[in-house]
GUZADO-73851 format. One record per residue (C-alpha): x, y, z; residue number from 1; residue in one letter. Coordinates in steps of 0.05 Angstrom, whole numbers. Example, Ala and Ser with C-alpha at 12.3 -4.5 7.8 and 13.67 -1.06 7.14 Angstrom:
BEGIN
ATOM        x        y        z     i   aa
ATOM      246      -90      156     1    a
ATOM      273      -21      143     2    s
END
This chain:
BEGIN
ATOM        x        y        z     i   aa
ATOM       10      873      201     1    m
ATOM        9      866      277     2    l
ATOM      -67      865      278     3    d
ATOM      -66      812      224     4    f
ATOM      -18      768      263     5    l
ATOM      -57      776      328     6    s
ATOM     -121      753      294     7    r
ATOM      -86      692      265     8    r
ATOM      -53      676      332     9    l
ATOM     -120      681      369    10    a
ATOM     -152      634      319    11    a
ATOM      -95      585      327    12    a
ATOM     -102      585      403    13    l
ATOM     -177      572      399    14    v
ATOM     -164      515      350    15    t
ATOM     -112      486      397    16    l
ATOM     -159      489      457    17    a
ATOM     -214      453      418    18    l
ATOM     -162      402      394    19    a
ATOM     -143      384      465    20    t
ATOM     -216      367      481    21    v
ATOM     -224      325      418    22    v
ATOM     -157      288      428    23    v
ATOM     -171      273      501    24    f
ATOM     -241      248      486    25    a
ATOM     -219      204      428    26    v
ATOM     -159      174      465    27    v
ATOM     -198      160      528    28    e
ATOM     -251      119      491    29    v
ATOM     -198       72      462    30    l
ATOM     -215        0      481    31    p
ATOM     -173      -36      533    32    g
ATOM     -152      -24      605    33    d
ATOM      -82        7      608    34    p
ATOM      -69      -24      676    35    a
ATOM      -90      -93      651    36    l
ATOM      -45      -86      590    37    i
ATOM       14      -66      633    38    m
ATOM        7     -121      685    39    l
ATOM      -25     -176      644    40    g
ATOM      -90     -214      652    41    t
ATOM      -64     -254      712    42    d
ATOM      -54     -192      755    43    a
ATOM      -88     -190      822    44    r
ATOM     -146     -141      830    45    p
ATOM     -112     -103      887    46    d
ATOM      -49      -95      844    47    t
ATOM      -91      -69      786    48    l
ATOM     -126      -20      833    49    a
ATOM      -60        5      860    50    a
ATOM      -33       17      790    51    l
ATOM      -97       53      768    52    r
ATOM      -90       98      829    53    a
ATOM      -16      111      815    54    k
ATOM      -28      136      744    55    y
ATOM      -96      167      758    56    g
ATOM     -136      118      715    57    f
ATOM     -189      115      769    58    d
ATOM     -202      190      770    59    q
ATOM     -261      224      735    60    p
ATOM     -250      245      663    61    l
ATOM     -254      319      678    62    l
ATOM     -201      314      732    63    v
ATOM     -155      275      686    64    r
ATOM     -166      326      630    65    y
ATOM     -150      385      675    66    l
ATOM      -89      350      702    67    h
ATOM      -65      337      631    68    w
ATOM      -77      409      610    69    i
ATOM      -40      434      671    70    g
ATOM       19      391      653    71    g
ATOM       19      418      582    72    l
ATOM       18      490      607    73    l
ATOM       77      477      654    74    t
ATOM      114      434      603    75    f
ATOM      107      373      649    76    d
ATOM       85      318      601    77    l
ATOM       87      264      654    78    g
ATOM      119      195      649    79    n
ATOM      105      140      600    80    s
ATOM       70       79      629    81    h
ATOM      103       31      580    82    a
ATOM      173       60      576    83    y
ATOM      178       83      648    84    g
ATOM      212      148      629    85    t
ATOM      194      221      616    86    s
ATOM      147      232      558    87    v
ATOM      184      297      541    88    a
ATOM      250      259      534    89    k
ATOM      217      204      493    90    l
ATOM      186      255      444    91    i
ATOM      249      297      442    92    g
ATOM      292      237      423    93    d
ATOM      243      215      369    94    r
ATOM      235      286      341    95    l
ATOM      309      285      326    96    a
ATOM      291      234      272    97    v
ATOM      222      255      249    98    t
ATOM      235      330      240    99    l
ATOM      297      322      196   100    p
ATOM      260      269      157   101    l
ATOM      201      315      145   102    g
ATOM      246      375      130   103    a
ATOM      286      335       79   104    l
ATOM      223      308       46   105    a
ATOM      192      378       42   106    l
ATOM      257      407       14   107    s
ATOM      259      356      -41   108    w
ATOM      186      367      -56   109    a
ATOM      197      442      -65   110    l
ATOM      262      435     -103   111    l
ATOM      232      385     -153   112    v
ATOM      160      408     -157   113    a
ATOM      169      482     -170   114    i
ATOM      216      475     -230   115    p
ATOM      173      419     -258   116    l
ATOM      110      460     -250   117    g
ATOM      143      521     -283   118    v
ATOM      168      478     -340   119    f
ATOM      100      446     -351   120    a
ATOM       66      514     -353   121    a
ATOM      119      541     -401   122    w
ATOM      111      481     -447   123    k
ATOM       35      480     -439   124    h
ATOM        2      433     -489   125    g
ATOM       67      402     -513   126    t
ATOM       99      334     -500   127    a
ATOM      139      363     -442   128    g
ATOM       75      385     -407   129    d
ATOM       42      317     -419   130    w
ATOM      104      282     -392   131    g
ATOM      104      322     -328   132    v
ATOM       29      311     -318   133    m
ATOM       38      237     -330   134    g
ATOM       92      235     -277   135    f
ATOM       47      272     -227   136    t
ATOM      -10      223     -240   137    q
ATOM       37      165     -224   138    i
ATOM       62      201     -162   139    g
ATOM       -8      212     -135   140    i
ATOM      -29      140     -150   141    s
ATOM       30      103     -119   142    i
ATOM       27       93      -43   143    p
ATOM       89      121      -10   144    n
ATOM      102       58       31   145    f
ATOM      101       15      -33   146    w
ATOM      149       64      -66   147    f
ATOM      193       59       -4   148    g
ATOM      196      -17      -11   149    i
ATOM      216       -9      -85   150    v
ATOM      271       40      -65   151    l
ATOM      297      -10      -15   152    v
ATOM      298      -66      -66   153    l
ATOM      335      -23     -117   154    v
ATOM      382       21      -77   155    f
ATOM      393      -22      -14   156    a
ATOM      387      -95      -37   157    v
ATOM      409      -92     -110   158    t
ATOM      458      -34     -114   159    w
ATOM      473      -29      -39   160    q
ATOM      481       46      -42   161    v
ATOM      438       64       18   162    f
ATOM      418       25       81   163    p
ATOM      352      -12       79   164    s
ATOM      331       13      148   165    g
ATOM      352       32      218   166    g
ATOM      383       95      245   167    f
ATOM      453       98      276   168    p
ATOM      442      164      313   169    g
ATOM      468      234      299   170    w
ATOM      523      232      351   171    r
ATOM      547      162      334   172    q
ATOM      549      170      258   173    d
ATOM      528      236      226   174    l
ATOM      541      214      154   175    a
ATOM      507      147      165   176    g
ATOM      446      181      196   177    s
ATOM      439      227      136   178    i
ATOM      444      167       89   179    r
ATOM      392      130      130   180    a
ATOM      341      186      118   181    l
ATOM      351      193       42   182    i
ATOM      307      135       19   183    l
ATOM      252      148       71   184    p
ATOM      250      222       51   185    a
ATOM      246      204      -23   186    l
ATOM      188      156      -12   187    s
ATOM      153      206       34   188    l
ATOM      159      263      -15   189    s
ATOM      134      228      -78   190    l
ATOM       60      245      -70   191    g
ATOM       76      315      -46   192    e
ATOM      120      328     -107   193    i
ATOM       62      308     -152   194    a
ATOM       12      353     -116   195    i
ATOM       59      413     -113   196    l
ATOM       77      405     -186   197    t
ATOM        4      407     -207   198    r
ATOM      -10      468     -162   199    v
ATOM       51      505     -189   200    t
ATOM       32      490     -261   201    r
ATOM      -39      513     -251   202    s
ATOM      -17      577     -215   203    a
ATOM       35      592     -268   204    m
ATOM      -15      583     -325   205    l
ATOM      -62      633     -292   206    d
ATOM       -6      682     -280   207    t
ATOM       23      676     -351   208    l
ATOM      -44      700     -379   209    r
ATOM      -41      765     -339   210    e
ATOM      -31      831     -376   211    d
ATOM       34      850     -340   212    y
ATOM       65      785     -365   213    v
ATOM       45      800     -437   214    r
ATOM       72      871     -428   215    t
ATOM      139      844     -403   216    a
ATOM      144      799     -463   217    r
ATOM      124      856     -510   218    a
ATOM      181      898     -481   219    k
ATOM      230      843     -501   220    g
ATOM      244      814     -432   221    a
ATOM      280      747     -435   222    p
ATOM      236      687     -424   223    e
ATOM      271      665     -360   224    h
ATOM      260      736     -332   225    v
ATOM      186      732     -350   226    v
ATOM      178      664     -319   227    l
ATOM      218      671     -254   228    f
ATOM      216      746     -239   229    r
ATOM      147      767     -263   230    h
ATOM      104      703     -262   231    a
ATOM      132      658     -208   232    l
ATOM      127      709     -151   233    r
ATOM       52      715     -158   234    n
ATOM       44      641     -173   235    a
ATOM       78      626     -107   236    m
ATOM       18      650      -67   237    i
ATOM      -24      586      -76   238    p
ATOM       39      544      -77   239    v
ATOM       59      570       -8   240    t
ATOM      -10      554       20   241    t
ATOM       -8      482       -6   242    v
ATOM       64      473       17   243    a
ATOM       43      492       88   244    g
ATOM      -12      440       87   245    l
ATOM       36      388       59   246    i
ATOM       86      401      116   247    a
ATOM       34      377      165   248    g
ATOM       17      316      123   249    f
ATOM       90      297      119   250    l
ATOM       95      293      195   251    v
ATOM       32      250      199   252    a
ATOM       53      207      139   253    g
ATOM      119      191      173   254    a
ATOM       82      140      216   255    v
ATOM       80       88      160   256    i
ATOM      147      106      129   257    i
ATOM      183      101      195   258    e
ATOM      154       31      203   259    s
ATOM      177       10      134   260    v
ATOM      249       35      145   261    f
ATOM      251       18      220   262    r
ATOM      265       90      240   263    l
ATOM      259      107      315   264    p
ATOM      216      169      302   265    g
ATOM      153      199      331   266    v
ATOM      110      159      283   267    g
ATOM      138       93      307   268    q
ATOM      129      118      379   269    l
ATOM       55      131      366   270    v
ATOM       46       62      336   271    y
ATOM       80       28      395   272    d
ATOM       42       70      445   273    s
ATOM      -25       52      415   274    i
ATOM       -7      -22      420   275    n
ATOM       15      -12      493   276    n
ATOM      -46       33      510   277    r
ATOM        3       86      533   278    d
ATOM      -49      142      535   279    l
ATOM       -4      198      561   280    i
ATOM       45      189      503   281    v
ATOM      -11      185      451   282    i
ATOM      -45      248      475   283    k
ATOM       19      289      480   284    n
ATOM       45      266      411   285    v
ATOM      -21      282      377   286    v
ATOM      -23      351      409   287    i
ATOM       49      361      388   288    l
ATOM       29      346      316   289    f
ATOM      -29      394      323   290    t
ATOM       17      449      348   291    i
ATOM       66      437      291   292    l
ATOM       11      442      240   293    v
ATOM      -16      506      271   294    l
ATOM       53      537      273   295    v
ATOM       65      520      200   296    v
ATOM       -3      548      181   297    n
ATOM       14      612      219   298    l
ATOM       80      618      182   299    l
ATOM       42      607      117   300    v
ATOM       -6      663      134   301    d
ATOM       54      709      147   302    v
ATOM       86      689       81   303    a
ATOM       20      698       45   304    y
ATOM       12      768       74   305    a
ATOM       82      786       52   306    l
ATOM       70      760      -19   307    l
ATOM        1      790      -25   308    d
ATOM      -20      847       22   309    p
ATOM      -94      843        5   310    r
ATOM     -113      791       58   311    p
ATOM      -74      831      110   312    r
ATOM     -112      894       93   313    v
ATOM     -179      857       93   314    a
ATOM     -164      827      162   315    a
END
């Protein structure tokens, strides 16, 4: 097990190193002069030169890359050009919104998708199965931001059950902050519920055809025992893999949803930083997303190895 984890960790570190090169190269070729955006088109040339020297915009690309990597390794993310404050504080404050939003959306996706997928596999070929598959088709087809607008119209404007947007803050209003995340999490999880339901159904159908499942039924085991104790454990292997991928998509997909619901999360921070040409914030946030995805994938590998030891032995 230790050898398996060390191989996965080494692969994740190599991926992260390559990601830093790609992110730095892509961000640095964005059009626009950060100093010109900060000071305006009427700024004097000497003032622009002084600002470029202050933030290192006039240094060679390699020097700027090494300086950025050194900051990452020492947890010094620098200061935002647009906000005039620490990037670490900016990201930390925004993660307090984005991470609970993603966790809530993923929790709902798992709680809804797995029972639906099991039910569809159990009722394979019946009206129940067709109904679930029809729902998943709708869930995949509907854009989550459009679904979010519909939720606002129904639950915020018409029924006035939940707020239409904004975020009061965890310390100021805990209950209000939770209520503010419910509609965004619902809209963010719709597509993921549809995908996970289909994956669960497919995995359950394959498992239910196995000999040990037929043997359990032949011995008179109750159907709920066959479904959840014998079949679902093995069906969870592909479901766990897809759930790990979806966790990364939820964080990235929060960019649009946070704009729709006016949430001060990391996604909204990225959007504003792109408009302000705040390169240091963009680079650090994208690398943070990359690290989150790699950590989730590593946890998925661990869960996969615990559920099925064959990959661990092969590694």
